[in-house]
C-alpha positions in Angstrom: 177.7 87.2 124.2 176.9 90.8 125.8 177.6 94.2 123.2 179.4 95.3 125.4 182.5 92.4 125.9 185.6 92.7 126.0 186.9 91.9 122.3 190.5 91.2 121.5 191.9 94.2 118.9 192.8 91.5 116.4 190.0 90.5 114.9 190.1 89.8 111.7 186.5 91.3 110.2 183.4 89.7 108.7 182.6 92.4 106.4 183.9 92.8 103.7 182.2 95.9 102.0 184.9 96.2 100.1 184.4 93.1 97.8 180.5 94.3 96.8 181.0 98.6 97.5 181.5 99.0 93.1 178.7 96.6 92.1 176.7 99.2 94.5 174.2 101.8 92.9 172.1 104.9 94.3 170.1 106.1 92.0 166.5 107.1 92.5 164.5 110.0 90.8 162.4 111.1 93.9 164.4 114.2 94.4 162.7 113.9 97.8 163.7 110.6 98.7 167.7 110.9 97.6 167.5 114.4 100.0 166.4 111.4 102.4 169.8 109.7 101.7 171.7 112.3 101.8 170.5 113.1 105.4 170.7 110.0 106.6 174.4 109.6 104.9 173.6 106.4 103.7 175.8 105.3 101.2 177.3 101.9 99.1 179.4 100.9 101.3 175.7 100.3 103.7 175.0 98.9 101.2 177.8 96.8 100.3 177.9 95.6 104.6 174.9 94.7 104.2 175.5 92.3 101.6 179.0 91.2 102.8 177.1 90.3 106.1 173.9 88.6 103.7 175.4 85.4 104.4 175.8 84.9 108.4 172.6 86.3 108.3 170.3 85.0 105.4 170.2 81.1 107.0 168.1 82.9 110.5 165.8 85.4 108.5 162.7 82.5 109.2 163.8 82.2 112.6 163.7 86.2 112.8 160.6 86.0 111.3 159.1 83.6 113.9 160.2 86.1 116.9 158.9 88.9 115.6 155.6 87.5 114.8 155.4 85.7 118.7 155.9 89.0 119.7 153.5 90.1 117.7 150.6 87.5 118.6 150.6 88.8 122.7 149.3 92.1 121.2 145.2 90.8 120.8 144.0 94.0 118.6 146.8 93.6 116.3 146.2 90.1 116.3 142.4 91.0 115.3 143.4 94.2 112.4 145.9 90.5 110.7 142.9 87.9 111.1 140.7 90.1 109.7 142.2 91.6 106.9 145.2 88.7 105.9 146.4 85.4 108.4 149.5 85.3 110.1 150.8 83.0 107.3 150.3 85.0 105.0 152.0 87.9 106.6 155.3 85.8 107.3 156.2 84.2 103.6 155.6 88.1 103.0 158.2 89.5 105.5 161.0 86.8 104.5 160.8 87.7 101.6 160.7 91.4 102.2 163.6 90.2 104.5 165.8 88.8 102.3 165.3 92.3 99.2 166.2 94.6 102.6 169.2 92.3 104.4 170.9 91.7 101.0 171.6 94.6 100.6 170.0 95.5 97.0 170.4 98.3 95.2 168.9 101.5 96.0 166.8 102.7 92.9 163.6 103.3 91.5 162.1 99.3 91.8 163.4 99.2 95.5 160.9 102.6 95.9 157.9 100.4 94.2 158.7 97.6 96.4 159.2 100.0 99.5 156.1 101.7 98.1 153.8 98.1 97.9 155.0 97.0 101.3 153.8 100.4 102.8 150.0 100.1 100.9 150.4 96.5 101.9 149.4 97.2 105.5 147.3 100.7 104.7 144.7 98.0 103.3 145.1 95.2 106.4 144.3 99.3 108.2 147.5 99.1 110.7 148.4 102.2 111.9 151.9 103.6 111.1 152.5 103.8 115.3 152.5 100.1 115.2 154.5 99.2 112.4 157.5 101.5 113.5 157.0 99.7 116.8 157.2 96.3 115.9 159.7 96.8 113.1 162.3 97.3 115.7 162.3 94.0 117.3 163.7 92.8 113.8 166.3 95.7 114.1 167.3 93.4 117.2 167.6 90.3 116.3 169.1 90.2 113.2 172.0 92.2 115.6 171.2 89.1 118.2 172.8 87.0 114.8 175.2 89.0 113.2 176.4 89.6 117.6 176.6 86.1 117.5 178.5 85.6 114.8 180.8 87.8 115.4 183.5 88.9 118.4 184.4 92.1 117.1 182.8 95.3 118.4 183.9 97.0 114.8 181.6 95.1 112.4 179.2 95.7 115.1 179.1 99.0 115.0 179.7 99.0 111.6 176.7 96.6 110.6 174.6 98.3 113.2 174.7 101.8 111.6 174.0 100.6 107.8 171.4 98.3 109.2 170.1 101.3 110.9 169.9 103.4 107.8 168.6 100.7 106.0 166.4 100.0 108.4 165.5 103.5 108.7 165.1 104.7 105.3 162.6 102.0 104.7 160.8 103.3 107.4 160.6 106.8 106.2 159.6 105.7 103.0 157.2 103.2 104.1 155.4 106.7 106.5 156.1 109.0 103.2 153.5 106.4 101.0 151.5 106.6 104.2 151.0 109.8 104.2 150.1 109.9 100.6 147.9 107.6 100.8 146.0 109.4 104.3 146.4 113.1 102.4 145.3 111.4 98.6 142.3 109.7 101.2 141.7 112.9 103.1 141.6 115.5 99.8 139.2 113.1 98.0 137.0 113.0 101.1 137.1 116.8 101.6 136.4 116.7 97.2 133.8 114.9 98.3 132.9 116.6 101.1 132.8 119.6 98.8 131.4 118.2 96.1 128.4 117.2 98.5 127.8 120.0 99.9 128.0 121.9 96.3 125.3 119.2 95.3 123.5 119.7 98.9 123.3 123.4 98.3 121.8 122.9 94.5 119.5 120.2 96.1 118.6 123.0 98.7 117.9 125.6 96.8 115.9 123.0 93.9 114.5 121.6 97.3 113.4 125.3 98.8 112.1 125.8 95.3 109.8 123.1 95.4 108.5 123.2 99.0 107.5 126.9 98.6 105.2 125.3 94.6 104.4 122.4 97.5 103.0 125.3 99.6 101.2 127.7 96.9 100.2 124.7 95.7 98.7 123.3 98.9 97.2 127.2 99.5 95.2 126.5 96.0 94.0 123.2 96.9 93.4 124.1 100.1 91.1 126.6 98.9 89.4 124.7 96.3 88.8 122.0 99.0 87.5 125.4 100.8 84.9 125.7 97.8 84.2 122.4 97.7 83.6 122.0 101.4 81.2 124.7 100.7 79.2 123.0 98.1 79.1 119.7 99.6 77.5 122.0 103.0 75.3 123.6 100.7 73.9 120.5 98.7 73.4 119.3 102.8 71.0 122.0 103.1 69.7 121.6 99.2 69.4 117.5 100.3 67.8 118.4 103.7 65.7 121.1 101.9 64.4 118.2 99.3 64.2 115.5 102.1 61.5 118.4 103.4 59.2 118.4 101.3 59.9 115.3 99.9 58.3 114.7 103.6 55.3 116.8 102.1 55.4 115.4 99.0 54.9 112.2 100.8 52.1 113.2 103.1 50.1 115.1 100.3 50.2 111.6 98.7 49.6 109.5 102.2 46.5 111.6 102.4 45.8 111.3 98.7 45.6 107.7 98.9 43.5 108.1 101.6 41.4 110.8 99.6 41.1 107.9 96.6 40.3 105.4 98.4 37.5 106.9 100.1 36.9 108.0 96.3 36.7 104.5 95.7 34.3 103.4 98.3 32.0 106.6 97.7 32.1 105.9 93.4 31.2 102.0 93.9 28.5 103.4 96.2 27.2 105.6 93.9 27.2 102.6 91.1 25.3 100.5 93.6 23.2 103.3 93.9 23.0 104.3 90.1 22.1 100.5 89.9 19.3 100.8 91.7 17.9 104.1 90.3 18.1 101.9 86.9 16.0 98.9 88.4 13.3 102.0 90.2 13.5 103.4 86.8 12.7 100.4 84.9 10.1 99.4 87.2 8.5 103.0 86.4 8.4 102.0 83.0 7.0 98.6 83.8 4.4 100.4 86.2 4.2 103.3 83.0 3.5 100.8 80.7 0.1 98.9 82.8 -0.4 103.2 82.9 -0.6 102.8 79.3 -2.1 99.8 78.6 -5.3 101.2 81.5 -5.1 104.1 79.5 -5.4 102.5 76.0 -8.3 100.7 77.2 -9.7 103.9 79.0 -9.7 105.5 76.0 -11.4 102.2 74.5 -14.0 102.1 76.8 -14.5 105.9 76.2 -15.1 105.9 72.7 -17.5 102.3 72.6 -19.0 104.7 75.8 -20.0 107.7 72.8 -21.2 104.9 70.4 -23.9 103.7 73.5 -24.4 107.6 73.9 -25.3 108.3 70.5 -27.0 105.5 70.2 -29.2 106.2 73.6 -30.1 109.4 72.0 -30.5 112.3 74.0 -31.0 110.1 77.1 -27.1 109.6 76.2 -25.4 113.4 76.0 -24.5 113.2 80.0 -23.0 110.3 79.2 -21.7 110.9 76.3 -20.2 114.7 77.8 -18.7 111.8 80.6 -17.5 109.7 78.1 -15.7 112.7 76.2 -13.9 114.7 79.0 -13.1 110.7 79.6 -12.1 110.3 77.0 -9.5 113.0 76.8 -8.4 112.1 80.1 -7.2 108.9 78.7 -5.5 110.6 75.3 -3.5 112.7 78.5 -2.9 110.1 80.6 -1.2 108.2 77.7 0.3 111.6 76.1 1.7 111.8 80.1 3.1 108.0 80.1 4.1 108.9 77.2 6.5 112.3 77.9 7.5 109.6 81.6 8.2 107.1 79.3 10.5 109.6 77.1 12.4 109.9 80.2 12.8 107.4 81.7 14.4 106.0 78.2 16.9 109.5 79.0 17.0 108.6 82.7 17.9 105.3 81.7 20.0 106.7 79.4 21.9 108.8 81.4 21.5 106.1 83.9 23.5 103.7 82.0 26.6 106.4 81.0 26.9 107.7 84.8 26.9 103.9 85.7 29.9 103.9 82.3 31.4 106.7 83.9 30.9 105.3 87.8 32.5 102.7 85.9 35.9 104.4 84.3 36.3 106.6 88.0 36.4 103.8 90.4 39.1 102.4 87.2 40.8 105.8 87.2 40.3 105.9 90.5 41.9 102.7 91.8 44.8 103.3 89.0 45.0 106.8 90.9 45.3 104.8 93.8 47.4 102.3 92.5 50.0 105.8 91.5 49.5 107.4 94.7 51.0 104.0 95.9 53.9 103.7 93.7 54.5 107.6 93.9 54.3 106.9 97.7 57.4 104.5 97.1 58.9 106.3 94.7 59.1 109.1 97.2 60.4 106.6 99.7 63.2 105.7 97.8 63.9 109.4 96.9 63.7 109.6 100.8 66.0 106.9 101.2 68.9 108.1 98.7 68.7 111.6 99.7 69.5 110.7 102.8 72.6 108.3 101.4 73.1 111.1 99.9 73.2 113.6 102.0 75.3 110.8 104.6 77.9 111.1 101.8 78.5 114.6 101.6 78.6 114.7 105.0 81.1 112.2 104.9 82.7 114.1 102.2 82.3 117.1 104.2 84.2 115.4 107.2 87.1 113.9 105.1 87.2 117.2 103.1 88.1 118.7 106.4 90.8 115.8 107.8 92.6 116.6 104.3 92.6 120.1 104.7 93.7 119.1 107.9 97.0 117.1 106.2 96.9 119.6 103.7 98.4 122.6 105.9 100.3 120.3 107.7 102.1 119.6 104.7 102.3 123.7 104.1 103.8 123.4 107.3 106.4 120.9 106.8 107.1 122.5 103.6 107.5 125.7 104.7 109.8 123.9 107.6 111.4 122.3 104.9 112.3 125.7 102.9 113.0 127.5 105.9 115.8 124.6 106.5 116.8 124.4 103.0 117.9 128.2 103.2 119.6 127.6 105.9 121.5 124.9 104.5 122.4 127.0 101.5 124.3 129.6 103.7 125.3 126.8 106.0 127.0 125.2 102.5 
């Protein structure tokens, strides 16, 4: 039946609001909502109208809800929102329960207002914007009015019920939208407070960061100076090592010369020892000859004595012979004394030769040990040179590493300066 179909003037009304109007109660604590109710012209009679028609509408609420979600299913973005946070079936039950309450014309009190607030929060939780809530809610109104139109031919009833339903749904929409706005205002306020807290925190941290950056820059400068001192010390150490290496090379050269000289001394000492042995042998041979000469002198002396005796016996004839014998005896004595002196000299020579041989052996021993010591010292010098070269290489590496560290610290100092500048800018912007 169309909305503008001609109706009979005398049709019995299905609306019996007078039966319920006295039992309807409008009692809302919130002054703003009371003002909204007043501006809408929503009265107890309107609620009584809904309550009297409810028996007609109640059997069709499930189909009204079904039509609502059938229409909603054609909008993919709304379905996506619903399925992300809930489900169609769950929302069907919620809407069915809500319509039973709203279309029943319940008392308009704080309890009902809280119910509408919960509905608003449910829409907020599923992230459904108010515009979609308002747009889809109009379909509920149309579906309810279609059911009522089928139930009554009275245009007056249709108008009366339409006004009452519009007022109630409009109030509900206003309350839900107000809840939306209240929630979002709180969200905005919370975000603003959070933003201000963040700005305040950032300002404090920026100041702290700026101070730390300045301290870091100062510390970096101190460390840089210290590293520069260390680098200078390292350079000086390298120079000392170079000088030590140079001296070690010279010492090693001297030791090499000394080693060669010691080897020559050993050879010379060995040669001298051999010559001393030969000298001793010659001395012994001379000793033997001296002993022979001594024996001859003794024999000659004995013969001269015998000749003197014989000359004495010969008398005058033996005087000349006696003189000769005396001279021979004197020569024999002199020879004997000379041989004795030679023997003494040879003895001393032999003793000296033995002493020289002992000393030569000691010199040879010491020289050989000196040569061995020189070789050992040479090895020590070689080890020293190797270690000093390693020290030099390490110092060069330290120097290079210090240079890299200094560069890094300079970069850190530059970054710290940039951080300090950024922190100051952040503080000024905050």
